C-alpha positions as CSV (number, residue, x, y, z in Angstrom):
1,M,0.0,0.0,0.0
2,K,2.8,2.4,0.9
3,N,4.5,1.8,-2.5
4,N,1.1,2.4,-4.2
5,I,0.8,5.7,-2.5
6,C,4.4,6.7,-3.4
7,N,4.0,5.7,-7.0
8,R,0.7,7.5,-7.2
9,I,2.0,10.8,-5.9
10,I,5.2,10.6,-8.0
11,A,3.2,10.0,-11.1
12,L,0.9,12.9,-10.4
13,V,3.7,15.3,-9.7
14,M,5.5,14.3,-12.9
15,S,2.3,14.9,-14.8
16,M,2.1,18.4,-13.3
17,I,5.5,19.2,-14.8
18,M,4.1,18.3,-18.2
19,M,0.9,20.3,-17.8
20,T,0.0,22.9,-15.3
21,F,-2.7,20.9,-13.5
22,V,-4.6,17.7,-14.0
23,F,-8.0,16.7,-12.8
24,T,-7.9,13.4,-10.8
25,S,-11.5,12.5,-10.3
26,C,-12.9,10.4,-7.5
27,A,-14.8,8.6,-10.3
28,D,-13.6,5.7,-12.4
29,H,-13.1,8.1,-15.3
30,P,-10.3,10.8,-15.3
31,D,-11.5,14.4,-15.2
32,P,-10.1,16.8,-17.8
33,E,-7.3,19.4,-17.9
34,I,-7.6,23.0,-16.7
35,T,-5.2,25.9,-17.0
36,T,-3.6,28.3,-14.5
37,E,-5.9,31.2,-15.5
38,T,-8.3,32.3,-12.9
39,P,-11.3,30.1,-13.2
40,Q,-14.5,31.8,-14.5
41,A,-18.1,30.8,-13.9
42,N,-19.3,27.9,-16.0
43,T,-15.7,26.7,-16.7
44,Q,-16.1,23.2,-18.1
45,A,-13.5,20.6,-18.7
46,P,-12.7,19.9,-22.4
47,A,-13.7,16.6,-24.0
48,D,-11.0,13.9,-24.0
49,E,-10.5,10.8,-26.1
50,T,-13.1,8.8,-24.2
51,T,-16.1,11.1,-24.9
52,S,-17.1,8.9,-27.9
53,D,-18.1,6.3,-25.3
54,P,-21.9,6.7,-24.8
55,R,-21.5,6.2,-21.1
56,Y,-19.9,9.7,-20.9
57,D,-21.1,13.1,-21.8
58,S,-19.4,15.5,-24.2
59,K,-17.2,16.9,-21.4
60,G,-16.0,13.5,-20.2
61,Y,-18.2,13.0,-17.2
62,L,-20.0,9.8,-16.6
63,K,-23.7,9.9,-17.3
64,D,-26.5,8.8,-15.0
65,D,-29.2,6.2,-15.8
66,I,-32.2,8.5,-15.6
67,P,-34.4,8.2,-18.8
68,A,-34.1,11.2,-21.0
69,D,-37.8,11.4,-21.5
70,L,-38.7,11.4,-17.8
71,D,-41.0,14.4,-17.2
72,Y,-43.1,15.1,-14.2
73,G,-45.0,17.9,-15.8
74,G,-44.1,20.8,-13.6
75,K,-44.7,19.1,-10.2
76,T,-43.1,20.7,-7.2
77,I,-40.5,18.8,-5.1
78,N,-40.3,20.2,-1.6
79,L,-37.0,20.0,0.2
80,L,-36.5,20.5,3.9
81,V,-32.9,21.9,4.3
82,W,-30.9,23.1,7.2
83,D,-31.0,26.9,7.2
84,D,-27.8,27.2,9.2
85,V,-25.7,25.2,6.7
86,E,-22.0,26.1,6.8
87,H,-21.7,26.8,3.1
88,E,-24.8,27.2,0.9
89,E,-25.3,24.1,-1.3
90,F,-29.1,24.2,-1.9
91,F,-30.2,27.4,-3.7
92,I,-28.7,30.5,-5.2
93,A,-31.1,33.1,-6.7
94,Y,-30.3,34.5,-10.1
95,E,-30.2,38.0,-8.6
96,E,-27.4,36.8,-6.2
97,L,-25.1,35.7,-8.9
98,G,-22.0,37.8,-9.1
99,G,-19.3,35.8,-10.8
100,D,-18.5,33.3,-8.0
101,I,-17.9,30.0,-9.7
102,V,-19.4,27.9,-6.9
103,D,-22.6,30.0,-6.7
104,Q,-22.9,29.7,-10.4
105,S,-22.5,25.9,-10.3
106,I,-25.2,25.6,-7.7
107,Y,-27.6,27.7,-9.8
108,D,-26.7,25.8,-13.0
109,R,-27.2,22.4,-11.3
110,N,-30.7,23.3,-10.0
111,A,-31.7,24.7,-13.4
112,K,-30.5,21.5,-15.1
113,V,-32.3,19.2,-12.6
114,E,-35.6,21.2,-13.0
115,S,-35.2,21.0,-16.8
116,R,-34.3,17.4,-17.0
117,L,-37.1,16.1,-14.7
118,G,-39.8,18.7,-15.5
119,V,-40.1,19.8,-11.8
120,T,-39.9,22.9,-9.7
121,L,-37.7,22.9,-6.6
122,S,-39.0,24.5,-3.4
123,F,-36.9,24.9,-0.3
124,I,-38.1,24.9,3.3
125,R,-35.4,26.2,5.5
126,V,-35.2,25.2,9.2
127,K,-32.3,25.4,11.6
128,G,-30.7,22.0,12.2
129,N,-27.0,22.3,13.1
130,S,-25.4,20.9,16.2
131,E,-27.2,23.3,18.4
132,N,-30.6,22.6,16.8
133,I,-30.7,18.8,16.5
134,S,-33.7,18.5,18.9
135,S,-35.7,21.3,17.3
136,W,-35.0,19.9,13.8
137,N,-36.3,16.5,14.9
138,S,-39.3,18.0,16.5
139,Y,-40.1,19.8,13.2
140,V,-39.7,16.6,11.2
141,N,-41.8,14.6,13.8
142,N,-44.7,17.1,13.6
143,S,-44.8,16.7,9.9
144,V,-44.4,13.0,9.3
145,S,-46.5,11.9,12.4
146,T,-49.5,13.8,11.0
147,N,-48.8,12.5,7.4
148,A,-48.8,16.1,6.3
149,K,-46.5,15.4,3.4
150,E,-45.0,18.9,3.9
151,F,-41.7,17.9,2.3
152,D,-40.4,15.1,0.1
153,I,-36.7,15.3,0.7
154,L,-34.6,16.1,3.8
155,A,-31.1,17.6,3.4
156,G,-29.6,18.3,6.8
157,Y,-26.7,18.4,9.2
158,S,-25.2,14.9,9.4
159,I,-26.1,14.1,13.0
160,S,-29.6,15.6,12.7
161,I,-30.4,13.4,9.7
162,A,-29.0,10.3,11.5
163,K,-31.2,11.2,14.5
164,C,-34.2,11.3,12.1
165,A,-33.2,7.8,10.9
166,S,-33.2,6.3,14.4
167,S,-36.5,8.1,15.1
168,G,-38.3,6.4,12.2
169,Y,-38.8,9.5,10.1
170,L,-37.0,8.4,6.9
171,Y,-38.0,6.2,4.0
172,N,-35.9,3.2,3.0
173,M,-33.9,4.3,0.0
174,L,-33.3,0.6,-1.0
175,D,-37.0,0.1,-1.4
176,K,-38.0,-1.1,-4.9
177,E,-40.0,2.1,-5.4
178,C,-36.8,4.1,-5.4
179,E,-36.0,2.6,-8.8
180,Y,-33.9,5.6,-10.1
181,L,-31.3,5.5,-7.3
182,N,-28.1,3.8,-8.4
183,F,-25.7,3.7,-5.5
184,E,-23.0,2.1,-7.6
185,Q,-22.4,5.4,-9.4
186,P,-19.2,7.4,-8.4
187,W,-21.1,10.4,-7.1
188,W,-22.1,8.3,-4.0
189,S,-19.7,7.7,-1.1
190,Q,-19.3,3.9,-1.0
191,L,-17.8,3.8,2.4
192,L,-20.7,5.9,3.8
193,L,-23.2,3.5,2.2
194,E,-21.4,0.6,3.9
195,Q,-21.7,2.3,7.2
196,A,-25.3,3.4,6.8
197,T,-26.9,0.3,5.4
198,F,-28.7,-1.7,8.1
199,G,-29.8,-5.1,6.8
200,D,-32.0,-4.1,3.8
201,N,-32.5,-0.6,5.0
202,L,-30.6,2.6,3.9
203,Y,-32.0,5.8,5.3
204,F,-29.5,8.5,4.0
205,A,-26.6,9.0,1.6
206,S,-24.1,11.6,0.6
207,G,-21.2,12.3,-1.8
208,D,-21.0,14.7,-4.7
209,I,-24.6,15.7,-3.8
210,S,-23.2,17.7,-0.9
211,R,-20.9,20.6,-1.4
212,N,-20.1,20.5,2.3
213,A,-18.8,17.0,2.0
214,L,-15.8,18.6,0.3
215,E,-15.5,21.7,2.4
216,M,-15.5,19.8,5.7
217,M,-12.6,17.4,5.0
218,Y,-9.9,17.8,7.7
219,V,-6.5,18.6,6.2
220,C,-3.2,19.6,7.7
221,Y,-2.0,23.1,6.8
222,V,1.7,23.9,6.9
223,Q,3.0,27.5,7.4
224,N,5.6,28.0,4.6
225,G,7.1,31.0,6.3
226,L,8.0,29.1,9.4
227,L,9.2,26.2,7.4
228,A,11.7,28.5,5.7
229,Q,12.6,30.4,8.9
230,Y,13.5,27.2,10.8
231,N,14.9,25.4,7.7
232,L,12.4,22.5,8.0
233,Q,11.6,19.9,5.5
234,N,8.2,20.3,3.8
235,P,6.0,17.3,4.9
236,Q,4.9,17.0,1.3
237,E,8.3,15.3,0.7
238,V,7.7,12.5,3.2
239,V,4.0,11.8,2.5
240,P,4.7,9.4,-0.4
241,S,7.1,7.2,1.7
242,G,4.5,6.9,4.5
243,D,6.8,8.8,7.0
244,W,4.3,11.6,7.6
245,T,3.5,10.3,11.1
246,Y,2.5,11.5,14.6
247,E,6.2,11.1,15.6
248,K,7.4,13.2,12.6
249,F,4.7,15.9,13.3
250,I,5.8,16.2,17.0
251,E,9.4,16.2,16.0
252,M,8.9,19.2,13.7
253,C,7.1,21.1,16.4
254,K,10.1,21.1,18.7
255,G,12.1,24.3,18.9
256,V,9.5,26.5,17.1
257,Y,8.3,28.1,20.3
258,K,8.9,31.8,20.7
259,D,7.6,33.9,23.6
260,D,6.0,37.2,22.8
261,G,7.8,38.9,25.6
262,D,5.4,38.5,28.5
263,G,7.0,35.3,29.9
264,A,3.8,33.3,29.7
265,K,2.7,30.6,27.4
266,N,-0.4,31.9,25.6
267,C,-2.2,32.2,22.3
268,T,-5.0,34.7,21.7
269,K,-6.7,35.9,18.5
270,E,-4.9,39.2,18.8
271,S,-1.4,38.2,19.9
272,G,0.5,35.5,21.5
273,D,3.5,33.2,21.3
274,V,4.8,31.2,18.2
275,F,4.1,27.5,18.4
276,G,4.6,24.3,16.5
277,Y,0.9,23.5,16.8
278,V,-2.2,25.2,18.2
279,T,-5.6,23.5,18.4
280,S,-8.9,23.5,20.3
281,R,-12.0,21.4,21.2
282,I,-13.5,19.6,18.2
283,H,-10.4,20.0,16.1
284,V,-8.5,17.2,17.9
285,D,-10.9,14.6,16.4
286,P,-8.5,13.9,13.4
287,W,-6.0,12.5,15.9
288,F,-8.5,9.9,17.1
289,Y,-9.4,8.8,13.6
290,G,-5.9,9.2,12.2
291,S,-4.8,6.4,14.5
292,G,-7.2,4.1,12.7
293,A,-9.7,4.1,15.6
294,T,-13.5,4.4,15.4
295,I,-16.2,4.5,18.1
296,C,-18.2,1.8,16.4
297,E,-18.1,-0.8,13.6
298,R,-20.4,-3.3,12.0
299,N,-20.4,-7.0,12.8
300,E,-21.1,-9.8,10.3
301,S,-24.8,-9.6,11.1
302,G,-24.8,-5.9,10.3
303,E,-25.4,-4.7,13.8
304,I,-23.5,-1.7,15.2
305,I,-21.0,-2.8,17.9
306,E,-18.3,-1.0,19.8
307,S,-15.0,-1.0,17.9
308,P,-12.2,-2.7,19.8
309,S,-10.0,0.2,18.7
310,F,-12.1,2.6,20.8
311,T,-10.5,1.5,24.0
312,G,-7.3,0.3,22.3
313,E,-3.6,1.1,22.9
314,R,-3.2,3.3,19.9
315,V,-5.8,5.8,21.1
316,A,-4.2,5.7,24.6
317,N,-0.8,6.4,23.1
318,T,-2.2,9.2,21.0
319,V,-3.7,10.9,24.1
320,D,-0.4,10.6,25.9
321,M,1.5,12.1,22.9
322,L,-0.9,14.9,22.4
323,T,-1.2,15.9,26.1
324,E,2.6,15.9,26.3
325,L,2.8,18.2,23.3
326,L,-0.1,20.5,24.2
327,H,0.1,20.7,28.0
328,K,3.6,19.7,29.2
329,S,5.8,21.4,26.6
330,N,6.0,24.7,24.9
331,D,5.9,23.1,21.5
332,G,2.1,23.2,21.3
333,I,-1.0,24.6,23.1
334,F,-4.6,23.7,23.6
335,T,-6.9,26.7,23.7
336,S,-10.5,27.0,25.0
337,E,-11.4,29.3,22.1
338,V,-10.7,28.9,18.4
339,T,-7.5,30.9,18.0
340,H,-5.5,28.6,15.7
341,Q,-7.0,30.0,12.5
342,D,-5.7,33.5,13.3
343,A,-2.5,32.2,14.7
344,F,-1.8,30.4,11.5
345,G,-2.8,33.3,9.3
346,Q,-0.5,35.6,11.3
347,G,2.4,33.1,11.0
348,R,2.4,32.1,14.7
349,T,1.9,28.4,14.3
350,L,3.7,25.9,12.1
351,F,0.8,23.5,11.8
352,M,-3.0,23.9,11.7
353,I,-5.3,20.9,11.4
354,E,-8.7,22.2,10.1
355,R,-11.4,21.8,7.5
356,A,-10.6,22.5,3.9
357,R,-13.0,25.4,3.9
358,V,-10.7,27.4,6.2
359,S,-8.4,27.9,3.2
360,H,-10.9,30.4,1.7
361,N,-13.4,31.4,4.4
362,T,-10.6,32.6,6.8
363,L,-7.1,32.5,5.2
364,A,-7.9,34.0,1.8
365,K,-10.4,36.5,3.3
366,K,-8.4,37.7,6.3
367,Y,-4.8,36.8,5.4
368,G,-4.5,36.8,1.7
369,D,-0.7,37.0,1.7
370,V,-0.2,33.9,3.8
371,T,1.5,31.0,1.9
372,F,0.9,27.4,3.0
373,S,1.2,23.8,2.0
374,V,-1.5,21.2,2.3
375,V,-0.9,17.6,3.4
376,P,-3.0,14.8,4.8
377,C,-3.4,14.7,8.5
378,P,-0.5,12.5,9.8
379,K,-1.0,8.9,10.5
380,Y,-0.2,7.0,13.7
381,D,3.0,5.3,12.5
382,K,4.7,4.3,9.3
383,D,3.3,0.7,9.4
384,Q,-0.3,2.1,9.2
385,E,-1.8,1.3,5.8
386,K,-3.0,4.7,4.9
387,Y,-3.5,8.3,5.9
388,I,-7.1,8.9,7.2
389,T,-9.3,11.9,6.6
390,V,-12.1,12.5,9.0
391,M,-15.1,14.5,7.8
392,G,-16.2,17.4,9.9
393,N,-19.8,16.9,11.1
394,P,-21.3,19.9,9.1
395,F,-21.7,18.0,5.9
396,T,-25.1,17.2,4.5
397,L,-26.9,13.9,4.4
398,Y,-29.8,13.5,2.0
399,A,-32.9,11.4,2.8
400,I,-36.5,10.8,1.8
401,A,-39.4,11.5,4.2
402,S,-41.2,8.4,5.6
403,D,-44.6,9.8,4.6
404,I,-43.5,10.4,1.0
405,G,-46.3,10.3,-1.5
406,D,-44.2,9.5,-4.6
407,P,-40.9,7.7,-3.7
408,K,-40.2,7.0,-7.4
409,M,-40.1,10.7,-8.1
410,A,-38.1,11.4,-5.0
411,S,-35.5,8.8,-6.1
412,A,-35.3,10.4,-9.5
413,F,-34.7,13.8,-8.0
414,I,-32.0,12.6,-5.6
415,E,-30.1,10.7,-8.2
416,C,-30.3,13.6,-10.7
417,F,-29.3,16.1,-8.0
418,A,-26.2,14.0,-7.1
419,S,-25.3,13.3,-10.7
420,E,-25.5,17.0,-11.7
421,G,-23.6,17.9,-8.5
422,Y,-20.8,15.5,-9.7
423,R,-20.5,17.2,-13.1
424,Q,-21.1,20.8,-12.0
425,V,-20.6,21.6,-8.3
426,T,-17.7,19.3,-7.5
427,P,-15.5,20.6,-10.3
428,A,-16.2,24.2,-9.1
429,V,-15.6,23.5,-5.4
430,F,-12.9,20.9,-5.5
431,E,-11.0,21.2,-8.7
432,L,-11.1,24.9,-9.4
433,S,-11.3,26.2,-5.9
434,L,-9.8,24.0,-3.1
435,K,-7.2,22.4,-5.3
436,T,-6.3,25.3,-7.5
437,R,-7.3,28.8,-6.4
438,Y,-6.9,28.4,-2.6
439,V,-3.5,26.7,-2.4
440,S,0.0,28.2,-2.7
441,D,1.6,25.4,-4.7
442,S,0.6,22.8,-7.2
443,V,1.6,19.8,-5.1
444,S,-1.1,20.7,-2.6
445,G,-3.6,19.9,-5.3
446,V,-2.1,16.4,-5.5
447,M,-2.3,16.1,-1.7
448,Y,-6.0,17.0,-1.9
449,D,-6.7,14.0,-4.1
450,L,-5.1,11.7,-1.5
451,I,-7.0,13.5,1.3
452,R,-10.3,13.0,-0.5
453,E,-9.5,9.4,-1.5
454,N,-9.1,8.4,2.2
455,V,-12.1,10.0,3.8
456,T,-13.5,7.8,6.6
457,Y,-17.0,7.6,8.2
458,D,-17.7,6.2,11.7
459,V,-21.3,5.1,12.3
460,G,-20.6,5.9,16.0
461,R,-19.9,9.5,15.1
462,L,-23.0,9.8,12.9
463,F,-25.2,8.5,15.6
464,S,-23.3,10.2,18.4
465,D,-26.5,11.9,19.7
466,E,-28.0,8.6,20.5
467,L,-24.8,7.0,21.8
468,I,-22.0,8.6,23.8
469,G,-21.6,11.9,22.1
470,Q,-18.1,12.9,20.8
471,N,-16.5,14.6,23.8
472,N,-14.7,11.7,25.4
473,F,-11.5,11.9,23.4
474,R,-11.8,15.7,23.3
475,K,-12.0,16.0,27.1
476,A,-9.2,13.6,27.6
477,I,-7.0,15.9,25.6
478,S,-8.3,19.2,27.0
479,D,-8.2,18.0,30.6
480,D,-5.1,15.9,30.4
481,Q,-7.0,12.7,31.4
482,N,-5.9,9.1,31.3
483,W,-7.7,7.5,28.3
484,G,-8.1,4.1,30.0
485,S,-10.4,5.4,32.7
486,V,-12.3,7.7,30.2
487,A,-12.8,4.9,27.8
488,V,-14.0,2.3,30.3
489,Q,-16.8,4.6,31.5
490,A,-17.8,5.5,28.0
491,S,-17.8,1.9,27.0
492,K,-20.4,1.0,29.6
493,T,-22.8,3.7,28.4
494,L,-22.1,2.7,24.8
495,A,-23.1,-0.9,25.4
496,R,-26.5,0.2,26.7
497,Q,-27.2,2.7,24.0
498,L,-26.3,0.4,21.2
499,V,-29.0,-2.1,22.1
500,K,-31.6,0.7,21.6
501,L,-30.1,2.0,18.4
502,N,-29.9,-1.4,16.7
503,Q,-33.5,-2.1,17.5
504,A,-34.6,1.3,16.1
505,L,-32.6,0.9,12.8
506,N,-33.4,-2.7,12.1
507,K,-37.2,-2.4,12.3
């Protein structure tokens, strides 16, 4: 596996020497070439030699299986969407278009879906993020319990939709009536489908259908200014060999610390010391998953069970390494507020582990002159098979309401929405923005392919609201606790809650 990673990256870097950038699609079909010019709205990849294959469209993108003559005669499809979505992915009004390529891609996708299916899209916006899970579920319950048929599709915050599944509010997307859904297509996340299928039931899905599934991938940002100042090797050079590990990360943090003159270890948004690594609260999650651990897994019968890795030695060692770095040395610091984004933009921390979206919504907006490299989050050790990318919770899961009147039409819409997202929104968000416009070097674009390729999903994370939450590992880091004692108590609660969850999902 290590040799495969090495060969893959070397080949991609070589191709970049021959042409400025190359699309490397998550699909089974290579995406086309772009140039170094600033991307404009509606930029489409040119056709390649495979476009004569009827399975692909004129621009080289795989087609879906929806019949060309499918027409619902102007029917309205009502979507319940989370109003507090991190990055708009549902609707952009024509009047709001101003040249932004992502906004344009969302507008074009919606127009294409309406045209292809002969439907009108209507969006019902309700708050549903981490602070509004209960109110979102109450809203959904009030609708489906009365058979109001207020909405056909739900598109919400990942944990809120998972909560809807366990509450019985969602339709089985594997039902024969959902005939237009083809989950073998590349615009669907296969790993998520594996995690979310319970017997013959599948209640939600995601992939290219969600813009935020790209924005919320955790990556490791490297401050190029500090690399040069301390004459450090760029981690991009050791990723291919598999040597970008926890040990290497901590080693590079040593000696970077510089006091701001007050004699105290501190990091605020306005000022503070220089560190190897600054982090806070939820942003330590990539260390748990980077070790290969998960909260839960599936047994041979398809039931959700506690993963042995949850209480395992690798997580315990990770806690020890991180607490040493963040609490017992000057090499890193754990902050109660989110200060690492500003610290990184101001050149005061060598590393920042954050979502991909920070590259544009913070660094480009506030610190346009900062130069940085992007690499995957480090892995536990060199022997670990691959680098692991955890998805931030604010990505969108799509589902069908349990009181749906026409599941066949709903399935056509979801498949078409995902397919058009794959050919229009993903190129704008991932290829033209994250991999090109909002990085300082071309190799970071290659790293993004590796990052996206290794996204993981944990069914225990998705259903955290019904199980043990997500604060156990976070608190062990923030409070410098022994993982063994934390994990034992959490495991007892997890065992009880899993019984209830399995019963709810396998009805």
